[in-house]
C-alpha positions in Angstrom: -3.5 8.0 -3.5 -4.5 11.1 -5.7 -2.0 13.0 -7.1 -1.9 16.8 -5.4 -1.3 18.9 -8.3 -3.6 17.3 -10.8 -6.3 17.4 -7.9 -5.7 21.1 -7.5 -5.2 21.1 -11.5 -8.9 19.9 -11.6 -10.2 21.6 -9.1 -9.1 25.1 -11.1 -10.1 23.9 -14.3 -13.8 23.1 -13.1 -13.9 26.7 -11.3 -12.7 28.0 -15.0 -15.8 25.5 -17.1 -18.2 27.3 -13.9 -16.7 30.9 -14.3 -17.4 30.4 -18.2 -20.9 29.5 -17.7 -22.0 31.1 -14.6 -19.7 34.9 -14.6 -16.0 35.5 -13.7 -17.2 35.9 -9.8 -18.6 32.6 -8.9 -16.0 30.5 -7.6 -17.0 27.0 -5.8 -15.6 26.9 -2.5 -16.1 22.4 -2.1 -14.6 20.0 -3.5 -15.5 16.0 -3.3 -12.8 13.1 -3.3 -13.2 10.7 -5.8 -14.9 8.2 -4.1 -14.7 10.0 -1.4 -12.1 11.3 1.5 -12.3 8.3 3.4 -11.5 6.3 0.2 -8.2 7.9 0.2 -5.1 8.0 2.7 -2.2 10.6 3.3 -4.7 13.3 2.0 -3.1 15.7 4.5 -1.2 17.9 2.5 -4.1 18.2 -0.3 -6.4 19.3 1.9 -4.0 22.3 3.0 -3.8 23.1 -0.8 -6.8 23.3 -1.3 -7.6 25.1 2.2 -4.6 27.9 0.9 -7.6 28.2 -2.3 -10.3 28.8 0.1 -11.7 25.0 -0.7 -12.6 22.3 1.5 -13.9 18.9 1.0 -17.3 17.6 2.0 -17.9 13.8 1.4 -21.5 12.5 1.2 -23.0 11.0 4.0 -26.5 9.5 2.6 -26.7 6.6 0.0 -29.5 6.2 -2.5 -28.5 2.7 -3.1 -28.0 3.3 -6.8 -24.5 1.9 -6.6 -24.9 -0.9 -4.3 -25.0 -4.5 -5.8 -27.9 -5.6 -8.3 -28.9 -8.0 -5.0 -29.5 -5.0 -2.8 -30.1 -1.8 -5.1 -33.3 -0.4 -5.2 -35.9 -1.1 -8.0 -38.6 1.6 -7.3 -38.7 5.0 -6.3 -40.0 4.1 -3.0 -37.7 1.4 -2.2 -34.8 4.4 -3.4 -36.3 6.7 -0.9 -36.7 3.9 2.0 -32.7 3.2 1.0 -32.0 7.0 1.7 -34.1 7.1 4.8 -32.3 4.3 6.0 -28.8 5.0 5.5 -28.9 8.5 7.3 -28.9 6.6 10.6 -24.9 6.0 10.2 -24.4 9.5 10.3 -27.3 11.0 12.9 -25.0 14.1 14.4 -25.1 15.8 10.9 -27.1 18.5 10.3 -26.2 18.5 6.9 -27.5 15.7 4.4 -25.0 14.9 1.1 -27.1 12.6 -0.9 -24.4 10.3 -2.9 -26.7 10.4 -6.3 -24.8 9.2 -10.1 -26.3 10.3 -13.5 -25.1 7.4 -15.6 -26.0 5.1 -17.8 -27.8 2.4 -16.0 -28.8 5.2 -13.2 -32.2 6.0 -14.6 -34.1 5.2 -11.5 -32.4 7.9 -9.6 -32.9 10.6 -12.4 -36.8 9.0 -11.9 -36.3 9.4 -8.0 -34.7 12.7 -7.7 -37.6 15.0 -7.7 
């Protein structure tokens, strides 16, 4: 389970970093738990602490497939787009789609597909 004080500290540090670049009036009001909110239990207190700072958590609800096992991971931009289209059916009621994509070494296809 994530440590509440560590999460709040990381949110504060992230806002400080954003403000250093974007100006002192900038403040992000969203946070994504590592993995996702659904990956953890016992987050009620942390959710409430974030809400006191006017920060709401958000989760991804659409996958591009870049973290799937190699046997099913998309290998072309076209197959990645098809994977995303298919993954949207799991949360059809949502009007906002948040796509989980990774920008680390080995994820060059994700960067290539992003445009």
